[in-house]
N, C-alpha and C positions, 0 to 999 in steps of 0.2 A: 118831264114825267118818264117812268122806265117802261119799255113795253114788256111782254109777257116773258121774252127770252131772256132779258137783262133780269128781270125779278128772279127768274128760275136760277141763274147762275150765283145769286147772292146766297151766302149761307145764312140760314135762319138764325134768328137770336138764340135759340137752343141749341145750336151746333148742329154739325152734320149726322147723318142716322148712324147709330151705333154700328161699330165694327165688333163682331164676335171675335172675343180673344181665343187665342189659340195657345196650348202651351207645347213645350218641347216635344214631349213624347207622341203628341198627336202630329205634329208636323212630320216627325220620321217615319209613323206609321203610313201617314198619307203618301208621302213620297215612295215608300216601299210598295204601296199598292199599285201606284201609278205605273212604275217600271222597275220590278223588283230586281231586275238583272243587270241594270246600269251600274255603272261605278259610282259609288257614294264618296270612298276615299281613296287617294293615292298618294302614297308615300315612299320616297326613294323607288325601290324596283317593286312594290307591294301594291296591289289594289283589292278594294273589299267593295262588295255588290249592297246595294240597300237591303237585300233581302238578308244578307250575311251580317250585314250591321245591325239590323234590327233584331235579328235570333240572338245575336252574340249578346247584345245590351240587353235584350229581355232575360236571358238565363243569369247574367250578372245582377240584373235588379232583382231578380227572385233571390238568388244569395244574400243580397244587401237587406232585404226586407226580412229574410228569415233571421238575421242578426239584430233586427230592430231598429234597422234604418227607416225613415219615413219621413211624413210630415213634420215640421218643426225640429228636425234635425239637421246636422251640418258634417259634410265629409269633406276632409281635407284630400287634395290629389295633388301630389307632387311627383309629377312624372316628366321625363323630357319628351318633347313634341314627338309623337308617333300615333300610329293606328290606335295602339292600345289606349292613348291619353284621351282620345275622341271615344272610344268605347266606354271608358271610365266615367266620362262626364255624362254621356248618354245614360249609362245605367244610374247613375245618381238621380238625374233628373227622371227617370222612368221609377224610381223608387218613391219618388214624392219629397225627396230631402233636396237640400240645397249644397252644391259644391263650392268649396273654397279653394281656388288654386293657389297652389305653393311654389313657386319657383325654386326648382332643386339647387341651384348653386348658393341659393340663400336660404335653405332650409333651416340652419343653426339660427340665423338672425330671426327669421319668422317665430320660431318656437319661444324665443325669449320676447318677444313683442307683441304675441297674441293675447288675447284676453285669458285672464288666470282661470277662467271656468273652463277654457279649452281642453280637451284631453280625451283620453279612451273612456268609452261608456262602463260604469261599473253598475251593472245589473244584479 
């Protein structure tokens, strides 16, 4: 038979306790609150703190929402690796939309192979 410690180690048939899901914007906000002046991004000779990343991505997310971007929408991001690319991805996530990465060297190929419904919004 199992002792109490061994029973405690076993995962119940219903699974482990629920883990509270967190979304990207909440993760960034939490990191910015913990140590806002620590370096969040470093690329080539530039650095951006968590505070700067959070504020910059909030501003861009507000612009995106003002353009109708939000849940159930997709935003294609075709930028070379850079701090601006990371800000764009965070901003789209904060707007509630999903981002679709598009590799800049293959943009032409992607535009011919994407869904025929993909394209600019026509409000």
